[in-house]
N, C-alpha and C positions, 0 to 999 in steps of 0.2 A: 492123450493129446488130440485124438480124432474128435472127441467131444468139444474140446476147446476151439479147434479150427472150424468145426461145423457151426458152433454157436456164434463165433465172431463173424463168420461169413454171412449167416442168415440174419443176425442182428444188425449188421451194417447194411445189408440189402434192404431191410425194413426201414432203417433210418433214412436212407436215400430215397426209397420209394415214397415215403410220406413227406420227407423234407423237400425233395425235388418236386414232389407232387403239388405241394402248396405254392411253390414258386411258379409252376405251370398254371395252376388255377388262378392265381392273381395277376398273371402277366400275359398269357396267350390270348389272342383275339378269339372272340365268340365264346369265351368261358363265362359261365354265370357268375363266377367270383372275381372277374377281372377288375382291377383297380381297388381291391379290398383293402390294400394298404400294408404298411410295415408291421403294424401290431399283429395282423393276421399271419403274416409270414413268420415272424418270430415266435408266435404262439404255436404255429404248425410245426416248426422245428423242435420246439420244446417237447411237444407231444410225441414227435417222431423219436426223439432220444429215449423217452420213457418206454415206448413200445419196443424199440430195438433192444434195450437192456433186458426187458422181460423175456423176449424171445431168446436172446443169447444165454441168459442165466438158466433158463429152463432146459437148455441143451447141455449144460454143464460148463459153460464158458464164464469168464469173469465179467463180461459185458463191457469191455473197454470201448469197443466200436471205433477205436481211434489209435493209430500207431504210436501216439505219445505214451500210451500205457505200456506196451512192450519195450519201447525205447527207454523209458524210465526204469523198468524192471532190469533191463540190460545194464544201464548205468549204475544201478544200485546193487547189481550182482545177484538179484533174486530170480533170474530166469536165464537159462542157457541161450547162447547167441542164436543157435539154429532154431530153437523154439520161438524166440522173439521174432526172428525173420519170418518164420512160417505164419505167425499171427498177423504180422504186417501184410504179408501177401494175401492172406485170407480176407482181411478187412478191405484191402484195396479191390480184390476180386468181387467181394460182396457189394462194394460201392458201385463198381462197374455194372453189375447185374441189376442193382436197384435202379440205376439211371436208365438202363435199357428198358426196364418195365415202365418207367415214367414215359419214355418215348412211345411205347406201345399204347399206354393208357390214353394218351392225348394225340393219337395218330392223325386225325383229320385237321388238328389245329396248327400243325407246323406250316402247312401250305397256306393256311388262312392268315398266318402272322407274317407280316412283311419285313419287320425289323430283325436283322440277324443278331444284333446284340441282345435283344429280348430273348431270343431262343438260347443263346449261349448262357444267359443268366439263369435259366432253368437248371442248367447242369453244373456250373461252377461259379466261382466268385470273380469279381473284378473291382477295382477301387473307384470310389466316387470321384476322387481327384488323383490321377496317376502321379505318384512320387515314390519311387522304390524304397528309399530310406524310411519315409513316414509310413508307408504301407506295411513294411516289414515290422516296424515298431508297433503299429496298431495290432497286427496279428499276434505279436509276441506278448503285448499287454493283455489282450483278450484271453490268450491261453494261460498266461500267468494267473489271471483271476480264476479261470476254470480249475486249474490244478490246486491252487491254494484253497479255494472254497470247498471243492469236492474232497480234498484231503481232510478238511475239518468235518465234513459230513461223515466220511468213512470212520472217523473216530468216535462219533456219537450215534450214528444210525447205520451200522454195517449191514452188508448183504442186500437182499432184494428190497428191503424197506427204504433204502437210499434212493431207489430209482426215481420216484416222483420229485424228490428234493433236487436231484441232479438235473432233472428236466426244468425245474424252476430256475436253477443257476444258469442254464443255457438260455432260457427266456430273458433273464435279467441282463446277461451279457449282450444278447441280441438287441434289446431295447436301448441299452445305455452306450454300448461300444460298437455295435455291429454295422451302423450306417456308414462307416468310413470305408470298409473293404468288403462288406458282406459276411464278415466273421466266419471264415472257414474253421479256425481253431482246431483243425483236424486235417492232416495231410491226405488221408484216404478219401475224405469227403470231397475234396477238391480234385485230386488227381484222377481217381477212378471215373467220376462223371465227365471230367474234361477229356479223358481218353475215349469214353463212349461217344461224346460229341464229335470227336475227330473221326471215329470209325463208322458210326451209324449213318445210313443214308437219309439224313434229316433234310427235308425240303428247304432250300434257300438258307442253309445254316451259316455260311461265311466261315471265317477261320476260328481256331480254338484258342487264340491268344496265348500261345506257349511261352512267349517272352515274359509273361507275368507268372507262370506256373510255379516257379521256384519259391516265390514269396509265401504262399500258403503252405509250403512244406517247411522252409527254413524258419519262418516266424514262429509257428507253433512249437517246433522243437526247441528253439532258443528260450521261449517263454516257459515251456514246461520244465526244462532243466533248471532254470533260475528259480522257479517256484519250488521245485523239489528240494533244492539246497536250503531254501528258507524253511520249508516244512521240517526237514531233518534237524534244523538248528533250534526251532522254537516249539514244535508241537510234540505232544506225548505220542508214544508208539500206539499202534492199533492194539487194543486188548485182544488176547487170544484165549 
């Protein structure tokens, strides 16, 4: 169990360090990569997923990097409740630490950046058009696609070989669906960095928009469970 928790913690930390890092690189003032655009952001997150999975699996963890993994294990009865909760906490703590490293890596740029919403966007998601029902649906659809497609991948390319393919799935979701809400599709990816934003002494940071924070938690869980039900109904089991 220690190996699983360590791997999920470190893998998620790497995910946020590189994913949040590309958000910082493309948005903070006086960054050489500023205004590089959405394709760079989505590609950066895809690479971050691949790197995080490799780190997690090398430690002996499944490489979920996302609480929807243990949540689905709990729903399916394949993981005890305490173990699932411990994984969720490890992933959230890893996300918090990864966000803290992003803050440190870009330390002089927070004061140089005047817009507080830009700073918040380095850490967590927000909708392009605020509409709770639509934003919830967008996150649910994005996560539905993530679970459905990665379930197909796990049945054809199990294990570490699936990591680059999962990265491509995340890139595809970011390019096609991510522009509406910033595609959290991962409760820990949003909550851990949002908490870091709230607690860290970031120059001119503004508020952490906690009124929106439930959507990137509830949406991914709803989408993941719906996709899991479909997968159980129509896909062949993973070969053992």
